[in-house]
N, C-alpha and C positions, 0 to 999 in steps of 0.2 A: 589537674590531671592526676597528680600524685595522690591527692586526697581520694579520688575515685578508685585508683589502684589499691590503696590501703583498705578501703571499704570492701572491695571485691575479694581481697585476701581473707576477710573475715566470713565470707559466705561459705556454706558447706561445699565440699569438693564436687558433689554431684551437680550442683547448680552451676559452678564454674565450668565443669566439662559440658554440661548441657548448653550453656551460652555459646561455647565454641562450636558445638555441633549445629545448634540453631542458626548461627551465623553462616556456616558453610552450606547448610540446607537452603537458606534463603538465597545466597549467591547463586547456587546451582539451579534453583527454581527460576530465578530471574534470567539466567543464561539460557535455559531451555525455552522459556516463553519468548524471549526477544529473538533468539535464533529462528524459532519456527515461525513467529509472526512475520519476520523479515522474509523468509522463504515464501510464505503465503502471498505477501504483498508484491514482492518482485516477480513472482510467477504470474501475477495477475496482468503483467505487461506483455507477456509472451505472444499472445495472438495479435496484439496491436503492433508490435514490432515487425512481425512478419508481413501483416497486411500493409503497414505504412511503406515498407521497403518495396513490396510489389506494386503498390499504386504509384510511388515515385518512379519506379523503372517504367511503368506504362506511360505515365505523363511525359517523362523525358524522351520517350520514343514516339511522341505525338498522338497518343491515344487521347481522345477528348474526355474531359471530366464527366460529361453526361453518360458516355459509354461505360466508364468505369463504375459509376454509381448505379446506373440502371434505374429500376422503378422502386427501389427500396425506400421506405419511409417509416423509420422506427421512432418511437417516443423515447427520448433519452431518459426521461424520469421513470420509465417502466420496464423497458426492454433490457434483456441480459445480452443481446447480440452486440457485436462490435459495430460501431457507427463511423462511417467515413464522411468527413467534410473537406472540400477542397476550396482553398482561398487563392486569389491572385496575390501579387506582391503588395498590393495596397490593402490587403486583408479583407477584400470584398469576396463574398461567397460566390463561387462559380458553380458548385454542385454539392448536394448534401443528401445523405441517406437517412437523416433524422432531424427531428425538431424537438424543442423543449418549449411547452406552453405555446405552441403554434408558430414559433419562429426559430431560426437557426442561431444558436448562440455563438459568440465569439470570445475567446479568452482575452485576458488583459494584453495590452501592447508588450509588456516586459517578457511574456512567454515567447512571443515571436522574435524579440530581440536576442534572446538566448539561443533560439534555433539558428539565427544567422551566424552566430559564432561557432557553434558546435555541430551544425547540420541536423541536429536532433534534440528534442527536449522530452524528457519522461517526467511526468508529474501526476499528482492527484489533483484533479480539478473539481470544484464544487460550484457549478454555475448557479445553483440556488440551494437554499437549505433543504437538507434531506436527499440531495442527489449528489453522490460522490462518484467520480469516474477515473478509472486508470486510463491516463491519456498519453499519447505519443504524438508529437508534432514534428514533422520532418520537412525539410526544405527540398524543392525541386526547381528546375530551371526558371519557372515563371511564377512561383508562389510557394504555397505551403499545403501540406496534407496533414489533417488532424484525424486520428483514429482513437475513439474512446469506447470504453465498455464499463458497465456498472460494476462497482465494488461491493454491491450488496451481499453476494454469496461469500466473497472473501472475508468481509467483515463479520458475517455470521460464524465462519470458521474461526476467526480470531477470538470472537466472544466465547465460543465453546472451548477453545484452547485455554483461554484465561480461567474459565471455570474448572477445567480438568487440572491445570497446574496449581490453581488455588487450593483445590481439595487435596491434591497430592502434598502440597506444602503443609497444610494444616495436619494431615495425618503423619507426615514426617517429623514435624515439630513435636507433636504429642508422643510419637514413637521414640524419638531421641530422649524426651524427658523421662519416660518410663524406663527405658533401658539404662539411662544415666543413674536414676534413682535405685534401680534393682542391682546394678553391678557395683555401684560406689556407696 
């Protein structure tokens, strides 16, 4: 470490100043990207949280799963609509508003175990490659309610965010280099 510090002291002043500015620019760029990415991802849960709560309330008031689901039948691999699946306590499907490759998918057992402890589980579920879903699983008196929605649009936004922040970072790094050179 001491050897590195000694070498840095021999570098021109503008390079040393630029390294500090480049470090700060990098940290700020990462902070912006991470913060906005998390807002995008967490916001992707909002419709499912509301729907799961309403479905649980209906089921606890003895509304039948078939009445709640109705005639909806979405393809989980293509649809951007929220999809509701109702399971009994043994994880048997009681009603579903969607399918994936012709059948109703069921998350791993551990997902349900976590719901039993916390009454709700929020996760990103990938039932098959290329299908990523923002998923809420909630407990009701006689089973579980799963509400999922595709993350396709959210992930597109995150990709665009990464491109914008990356370009801003490159411009900032080059700008700080030029300013450091010209001023020092």
